[in-house]
C-alpha positions in Angstrom: 36.8 20.8 15.0 36.2 18.6 17.9 32.5 19.0 18.0 32.3 18.2 14.1 34.3 14.9 14.8 32.1 13.9 17.5 28.9 14.4 15.5 30.2 12.7 12.5 31.3 9.7 14.7 28.0 9.6 16.1 26.3 9.4 12.8 28.4 6.8 11.3 27.9 4.6 14.2 24.1 5.2 14.8 22.1 2.5 13.1 19.0 3.7 11.1 15.7 2.7 13.1 14.0 1.3 9.7 16.6 -1.6 10.0 15.0 -3.2 12.9 11.5 -3.8 11.4 13.2 -5.4 8.3 15.3 -7.6 10.6 12.3 -8.8 12.4 10.3 -9.5 9.2 13.3 -11.5 7.7 13.5 -13.6 10.8 9.8 -14.3 10.8 10.1 -15.5 7.1 13.0 -17.6 7.9 11.1 -19.2 10.8 7.9 -19.8 8.5 10.2 -21.5 6.0 11.6 -23.8 8.5 8.3 -24.8 9.8 6.9 -25.5 6.1 10.0 -27.5 5.6 9.5 -29.6 8.6 6.0 -30.1 8.0 5.3 -33.7 6.9 3.7 -34.1 3.3 0.1 -34.7 3.2 -1.0 -38.4 2.2 -2.8 -38.8 -0.9 -5.8 -40.2 1.1 -5.9 -36.9 2.9 -6.6 -35.0 -0.3 -8.9 -37.4 -2.2 -12.3 -39.0 -1.6 -13.8 -42.2 -2.7 -16.0 -43.0 -5.5 -17.8 -46.1 -6.8 -16.9 -47.0 -10.5 -18.0 -49.7 -12.7 -15.4 -52.4 -12.8 -16.0 -53.5 -16.3 -18.8 -52.8 -19.1 -22.2 -53.4 -17.9 -25.5 -53.5 -19.8 -28.8 -51.8 -18.8 -30.8 -54.0 -16.4 -27.8 -55.5 -14.7 -28.3 -56.4 -10.9 -25.0 -55.3 -9.5 -22.8 -57.5 -7.4 -19.6 -56.5 -5.5 -17.4 -57.9 -8.3 -19.2 -55.3 -10.8 -17.9 -52.2 -9.1 -14.8 -50.8 -7.5 -13.5 -47.7 -5.5 -11.6 -45.1 -7.1 -10.1 -42.0 -5.3 -10.3 -38.5 -6.8 -10.3 -34.9 -5.9 -13.3 -33.8 -4.0 -14.1 -31.1 -6.7 -14.4 -34.0 -9.4 -16.9 -36.0 -7.5 -20.6 -35.8 -8.5 -22.8 -34.8 -5.8 -24.8 -38.1 -6.1 -22.0 -40.4 -6.4 -22.0 -43.6 -4.5 -18.9 -44.4 -2.3 -19.1 -48.0 -1.0 -19.9 -51.3 -2.8 -22.7 -52.1 -0.3 -24.7 -49.0 -1.9 -24.9 -50.5 -5.3 -25.0 -54.5 -4.5 -28.3 -55.8 -5.4 -29.4 -52.6 -7.3 -30.4 -52.6 -10.8 -28.5 -50.5 -13.5 -30.6 -48.4 -15.4 -28.5 -47.7 -18.6 -25.3 -49.1 -20.0 -22.1 -48.3 -18.2 -18.5 -48.7 -19.4 -15.7 -49.7 -17.1 -14.4 -46.8 -14.9 -17.6 -44.7 -15.3 -18.9 -43.2 -11.9 -21.9 -44.8 -10.4 -24.6 -42.3 -9.0 -27.9 -42.8 -7.4 -29.3 -41.3 -10.6 -27.8 -44.4 -12.7 -29.7 -46.9 -10.6 -33.5 -47.9 -10.9 -35.2 -45.9 -8.1 -36.8 -42.8 -6.9 -34.3 -40.4 -8.1 -33.6 -42.0 -11.5 -37.5 -42.1 -11.9 -37.9 -38.4 -11.1 -35.1 -37.3 -13.6 -36.1 -39.6 -16.3 -39.7 -38.5 -16.3 -39.1 -35.0 -15.4 -41.8 -35.2 -12.7 -41.2 -35.0 -9.0 -44.0 -37.6 -8.3 -42.8 -40.2 -10.9 -42.8 -43.9 -9.9 -41.0 -46.9 -11.6 -43.4 -49.6 -12.7 -42.1 -52.8 -13.9 -44.4 -55.2 -15.7 -44.1 -58.0 -18.3 -44.9 -57.2 -22.1 -47.5 -59.1 -23.8 -45.1 -59.7 -26.6 -41.5 -60.2 -25.3 -40.0 -59.5 -28.7 -41.0 -55.8 -28.2 -38.4 -55.5 -25.7 -35.7 -55.6 -28.2 -37.0 -52.4 -29.9 -36.8 -50.4 -26.5 -34.0 -48.6 -25.1 -33.5 -46.5 -21.7 -35.0 -43.1 -22.3 -37.5 -44.2 -25.1 -40.9 -42.6 -24.8 -43.8 -45.3 -24.9 -47.7 -45.3 -24.4 -48.9 -48.3 -22.5 -52.1 -50.1 -23.7 -54.3 -53.2 -22.9 -57.5 -54.7 -23.8 -60.6 -53.4 -22.0 -62.5 -56.4 -20.2 -65.8 -55.3 -21.1 -65.6 -54.8 -24.8 -62.3 -56.1 -25.9 -61.6 -52.7 -27.1 -57.9 -51.2 -26.8 -57.5 -49.3 -23.6 -54.7 -46.5 -23.2 -53.4 -46.9 -19.5 -50.7 -44.1 -19.9 -49.1 -41.8 -22.4 -45.6 -40.6 -22.9 -44.1 -43.1 -20.3 -40.2 -43.1 -20.0 -38.5 -46.4 -20.4 -35.9 -46.9 -17.5 -34.6 -50.2 -18.2 -35.4 -53.6 -19.7 -34.6 -57.0 -18.3 -34.9 -60.3 -20.0 -36.6 -62.5 -17.5 -36.1 -65.6 -19.5 -36.6 -66.7 -23.2 -40.1 -66.1 -23.2 -40.5 -63.1 -21.1 -39.2 -59.5 -20.8 -39.5 -57.1 -17.9 -40.0 -53.4 -18.7 -39.5 -50.8 -16.3 -41.1 -47.5 -16.8 -41.4 -44.1 -15.1 -44.8 -42.5 -14.8 -46.7 -39.8 -12.6 -47.9 -41.7 -9.6 -51.8 -41.9 -10.4 -50.6 -43.3 -14.1 -48.1 -45.8 -12.4 -50.7 -47.3 -10.2 -53.2 -47.7 -12.9 -50.6 -49.6 -15.1 -49.5 -51.7 -12.0 -53.0 -52.8 -11.2 -54.0 -53.6 -14.8 -50.5 -55.7 -15.4 -51.5 -58.0 -12.7 -54.1 -60.0 -14.6 -54.2 -58.4 -18.1 -51.7 -58.5 -21.1 -50.0 -55.1 -21.3 -48.2 -53.8 -24.6 -46.5 -50.6 -25.3 -46.5 -48.4 -28.5 -43.2 -46.5 -29.5 -43.6 -43.0 -30.0 
């Protein structure tokens, strides 16, 4: 009888071995919760990135000023890869297409190599500005329109096609009597149009 009571007493007071790991795990979780609770919240500036947007509605052909743009902040996953981030990147650049207030400004939206390449679908494309022989034609053109560029041959006064299927990038009204058209063309054709426009009247036909 004494032996049985001793064994019973031993079983009652002996702690199961599996309780120790559970207590250790519970302690680790409590400590982790305390650390997270004491950790200062992340500031908004740490979780967002800057992106340049239009400060107000802008027509195509606008030469951007600091007042035309503003910096917005958003999640990194929402910022386009080619987005501009500071006003200095846009100031003095020409806007290729109309932009509404709050729209992101990217390198592809400004007249330049990237816009020319994407608009023409040609990695060698260049932007060519020239004045139209008839300024009124500029009112018929829009960014993205396809045109042929023509002039008059010096020797015979016959029409001469300088380039075909050019992409209009933007149109700028220089003054009441002149409009400047910027088009994208493969490099060889772009050089031909630029050279001809130096001393010959140049016109476009719409496709």
